[in-house]
N, C-alpha and C positions, 0 to 999 in steps of 0.2 A: 328688915334684914335684907342684904343683897348677897348674891352668889354669882361669881364669875365662872363661866363654863370653861372647862379645860379637860374634857373627857371624851371617851370614844362614843361613836354614834353610828347609826345605820344611815347610809346615803341612798336616797331614792331619786334617780334621774336628775340630780342637780349638784349643789356645790358645798365647799367648806372654805373657811377663811382662817388665816393665821398670819396675815401681814403685820409685821412689826416695823416701826419707823427705824430708819438708819440706812446707811449705804454700805455696800459690800467693800471689804478692804482690798488692797492691792496685794503685793507680796506674793504669797503662795496661791493666789487665786487667778483664774483666767478672766479675760474680758472678751466678749464676742460683740464687737461693735461694727455697725455699718458706717460707711462714709456719710458725711452730711448730704442731705438731699439737694439735687440741682434745683435752682430757683424756679424754673418754669416747667419742671417735669410733672407728669401725672403720677398716679400711684404706681411705683415701680415694683418689679418682682423682688423677692427676698434675695439678699446676698447669697451667693452660691459657692462659698469656699468649700472645696471638697475635703473630706476627712475619711481616713481609712475606717472600715467597718470593724467593730469589735466582734465578740463571739455572739453572733446573732446580728440583726440589722434593724435599723429604724424602718418602719413599714413604709410602703409606697404612699405617695400623695393620693388623697381621695380624688377620684375623677371629677372634673368640672361638670356641672349640670348644664348641658347644652339644650337649647330650645328645640324640641322635637316637632316634626310636622304634625298638624292636627288632622285626624281622620274626619272628613266632612260628615260621614254617617254618625260618628260619635257626637259631634257637635249638634247635629239635628236631633239626635235622641235626647240629649240633655235639654235642649230648648223645648221639646215636646213635653218632657217630664215636669217642666215648670208649671204646667197646667194640670198635673195629676191630682186626682181626688184624695190621694194618700199624702198626708202632711210630711211624713218621713221622706218620701220620694221627692217631693218638692224641695225640701231642704237639702237633700243630697245632690239634686240637680243644680241648685244654686251654688253650692260649694264646689261642685265639679267645674262649673263655668268660671267661677272665680279662679280656680286653680289653673285653668287654661290661659288666663290672662288676656293679653292683647289680641290673640287670634279669635277670641269670642266676642270682641267689642262690636263688630259690624252686625253679627247675628242678634245680639242683645238689643242694639238700637232698633233694628227692624222689628223685632218682637215687641218692643215697647211702643212703637208707632202703630202697629197693627193689632195690639192686644184688645180683645173684646171687653175686658173688664179691668177695673182699677187695681184689683189685687195682683193680676199678672203684670200690669205696668209697674207697680211698686216693686215687685220682685226683680224685674229687669233693671230698673233704675238703681236698686240697692246693689245688685251685682256689679253694675257699671261703676258705681261709687267705690266699691271695695277694690275693683281692679285698678282704678285711677289712684287710690290711696296707696295701694301696694307698689305701683310703679314709682310713685313719689318717694316711698320709703326706701326702695332699692337704690335710688340715687343718693341717699344719705347714709343708710345703714347697710353694711355688707351682708351678703347672703350667709346663711348658716354654714359654718365651717367645722370640719371634723378632722381628727388626728389619729393616726395609727403608728404606734411605736412599740416594737417588740424586740426583746433581746436579753441576753444574759451578760452581766458584767460590762455593760456599755459605760463609757465615760459620760458623766453628766453633761459635759460640754457637747459631746457628740449627739446625745439625745435632744438637747435643747436646740442644736442647730437643725436637726431633722424636724423638730416641732415648728421652728420658724419657717423653714423652706416649704413645708406642707401648707402652712397658712398663707404663704405668699405675701407676707407683711414685712415692712422694714422697721426694725426697732433695735435698740442696743440691749445686750444682756451683760450685766457687769457683776463682778465679784463671784464668779461661778466656783463653788468648792471643787477641789481636785479629788473627786471621789467617783465611784462607779455605782450603777443602779441596775437592777433586774426588774423589767416591767413587761407586761403583756396588755397593751392598750389597743383596742380595735374600735375605730370610729367613735371616739369620745369627743366631747366639746373641748375647746382650747383651755379653758380654766380648769376643767376636770383633769386634763392631762398634766398641766403644771402642778396641780396639787398632788397628783400621783407621783410625779418625779420628785417633788419636795419630800413627800412621805418616804419614798424609797431611799433618798439621800440623807434623811434625818436633818433637813435644813429648812430655813425660812426664806421667803422672798417678799418683796413689796413691788407694787406697780406704780409707775410714775408717768403721767402724761407729759408731753413736751412743753417746756417753757417757751419754746420758739414759735408759739402761736402768732399768727399775723397781728393779733390785737395786743401783744405784749411787746413793749418797746425794746427792752434790753435784756436778752437772755443771759443767764448766769455764765460766767467765764467757763469756757470749755464745752458749753452745750453744743450739741450737733443738730438740734432741731428735731430729733427723733424721740418717740416714747421709749421708755426703759423698763426693764425688769432688773431689780437690784437684789442680789442674794445677800442675806444677812446672817450673822452669827446667831446660834441658838437652835434648839431642837424644834422639829415640826410640832405644831399644836393642833390637835384634832378638835373641831367644833361641829355641832350639828349644822348641816348645810345642804343646799341643793343647787343644781345647775340648770340653766335654760339658755340655749344658744350662746350669746356672747356674755352672759351674765352669771353671777353667783349670788345667792342669798344665804346669809349665815346668821345663826343665832349667836349674838355676842354676849348678852347679859340677860338674866331673868331675875325679877325681884318679886318678893311677896312681903308686903308691909302691913303691920297691924298697929293701930294707935287707939288709945282709949282715954276718955275723960271721966271715968268712974260711973258714967251713966250708960255708955254704950261703947262698942268696939267698932272701929272703922277698918275695913280691909281693902287693900288694893293690890292688884297683880298686873305685871307688865313685862314685856319682852322687848329688848333692843335688837333690831335686825340691821345687818349691814348689807347693802346692795353694792356689788363690785362689778365693774365692766372691764373689757379688754382695753389695754392702754392705747390701741390705735383707733379707738372710738372717741368721739367728742360730744357726748350728750349735753344738752342744755339744762335739763331739769328732770327730776322725778315729779310727776304731776298727780299720780294717784297710786295708792297701795290699798288693796282690799284683801282682808282675810275671808276666805270662803268656808273653810272647815278648820276647826281646832278641837281636837278630842284628846282626852286623857287615856291612860292605858286600860281603862274600863269601858271605853267607848262613849263616855259622857262629854257633852259639848262644853268647851271653855271659851266660846265666843262671848265677848263682852256684850252688854245690853244694846249697844249701837250696831251690832252686827259686824264690826270689824272694818267698816268702810272708812277710808281716810283720804280725802282729796285736798289738794293745796298745791303749792309750788315750793319744792326744796331744790335750790340751785346746785347743779353739779360742780360749779366753779367755786363755791364758798368753802372756807375752812380747808379741809384736806383734799381740795380739788386735784392737786398733783398726785394724790394716792388713788385716784380712780374709784372713789368709794363715797357713799352717802349712808349715814346712820339714821334710822327712823324708829321711833318708839311706838309700840302698839299695845293697847290695853287688853287684858284678859279677864275672864271671870275667875273668881276665887276657886281653886281646886278643892275637891273633897279630901278629907283627911287620909283616905287610903290610896289616893292617886300618887304614883311614883314618878310618872313622866308624862310629857306631852307626846303621845304616840304619833300624832299626825297634825301637821300645820300646813295647810294648802291655801294659796292665795294667788292674786293677780296684781301685776304692777304695770305702770305705763311710764316709759321714758320718753321725753320730748327731745327732738333734734331740730336744729335750725335748717330751714329750707333755703330757697333763693333769697338774696339780699340785695339791697341797693345802697350805694354810698353817696351821701350828700357831702359836697366839698365847699367849705366856706373859705374863700381866699382872704388872707390877712385878717384873722379873727380879732386881732388887737385894734383894728380900725373898722370892724364890721358890725358894731352894735346896731341892733334893729333889723339886720338882714335876715330874711326868712326864706325857706324853701319848703316845698310840699312833697310828701311821699305817702302813698297808701292812705289818703284821707287825713293825714296828720300834717300840721304845719310846725316846722322846727325853726326856732328863732334864736340867734345869738343875742343875749341880753347885755352882756358886758364881758370885758377881758381886762383883768387887772394884773399888774406885774410888779414884783419887787426884786431885791437883790438875789433871792434864792428860788422863788416859786412864781408860777403863773396860775391865776385862778380864772376859770371861765364859767359864766352862768348861762345856762341853756334852758329853753322851754319847748315842750311839745304839747300841742293842743289840737282839738278837732278843727280841721280846716274850715274857715269861714264861720266858725262858731256853731256849726251844725251839730246837734246832739246825736248820740248813738255812735259817733266815731271816737269812742273813749280813748284818751291818751293812754297808751299802753305801758308807758313808764318802765321802771327798772325790771318789772316782772314780765315784760313781754317783748315787743318788737325792738325797743331801744335798750341798750345795755351800756353802762358806763365804761366797761372794759373794751368796748368797741367805739369809743369816742377818742380818736387819736389826734394828738397835736403833732404836726409834721413841720420840721425845721427846713430851712432852705438848703442845708447840706444833705438832706435826705433822711436824717434820723427821725424816728417815730417814737412817740411817748404815749403810753397809756396813763390814766390818772393813778397817782399813788394814794389818793384819798378822794372821797366823794360823799355827798348827801343828796337825797332825792325826796321830794315831797309831792304827793299826788292828791289832788282834790278834784273830785268829779271827773271832768274830761280834760284835765290839765296836769302836767308833770313838770316840776322845776328841778334842775340839777345844779349843784355847785361842784365843780371839778377842779381838783388841785394837781398840778403837774410840776415835776422837778425840772423846770426849765427856767434858767436864770434870765434876768432882765435884759442882758446884753445879747442874748442869742436870738437871731432873726427868725420869726415864725413865718412859714409859707402858707399854711392852711390848717383848718380844723376839719377832720373827716369824721362823719357820723354815719355808722352803719345802721340801716333799718332792715330788719328781717321781714320779708313780705309774707312768708307762710312758715308753718312748723309741721314737722312730721312726727307722729306718735308711733312708738314701737311697744306694743303690748305683749306681755309674756306671762305664763303661769309658772309658779314655783311650788315646790313640795319638800318639806323637811320632816324627818321622823326621829324618834328617840331622843327628845330633849329632856334631860333630867330635871326634876323639880327639886328646889332646895328644901330641906326639912331640918 
């Protein structure tokens, strides 16, 4: 039997989900839309249309975290404590140096060079690695953002405008119900604030990433190239959930199934989680999700036999990519008969983002069969380009350069992605494939890419983007009060 959750829950430090497909209507609803982004602009500030305050006011923007000067004596103290005989002090010192970031790099390098033992050298190198990874992550994933909105009988449009301005992000908000809300939100995460506003308004919303990604050839008519929040008809639906920075993890469905063959009964339990992210983020994939603790209301563990670890690659662009959400199923141990709920579900997830990339450009791919280029130890070759009255089909291969093993062709799951293989026409139009197949064997990947480019349209080039590195963003989540179906 299956049971869909649509009930109240206790929220602990994280999120809830209620997004239902559909777009907000026009008519009696407002639209809060930013103008299309300028082609060469960097991340601009949020649109700042002023609006009169209601009874109460949206709270002030959280102050930006500026880099403070580092006290040399504090830096020296942390370096010295890396050699402490107390393990807790060593770990605290390492964490403190990582938190200092770039100002601690020189001191850590000197300590690593002069360290009298391998243990101290390893701690310094580990801290340097963590600082470097965090610096790379900041270039791809924005810092943690918080929202404060407080007031009585604020128009929902006014509250959402304050939300957008505090985050400093550009996006469109469409179909806003003409209603008022009373909220008292202080320093909450962006999705937690959106959920609170939806709850107060008795409405639903859905999140949509922009269709005007550089890898997408023809955005839908009327698209502005900005991510969107679309408000929808229907009441707000409570689901057990939790928030962490830019993310929300929600319990979508729980199932308890029993089957029997007259000799024995087989039981299985599982939970579907939805991981949602802010629409101004562009994650590449969910690469890991681990359940750390799962307990029923009597304190008994519900972790499945494998411990709840689940590694793999679930692409953020597949299926409901535009909805900023990935669904993931996790197994559970069968609950005891007197268990009424999952009192605690805690875990850790890792989202992967694309780092720096390099674009390979093959001029005139319809005459470039056999042409190869190399990037990051991979050789990319145009094998053929066939055209008919309606479509263009390109065959492409990526393999370890010079046939050297260990440089595994990373294929669709890694550095090369079909939606980043663009056919560029001489008039400047760009087309992503409307269909593809990919076969990976050992260190070689072969693509067949289909484009809606007719035979008579002149092709200038095929552009293939290769991601040179990825950035992982790990976060912990915690849900409580998930009812068990009985």
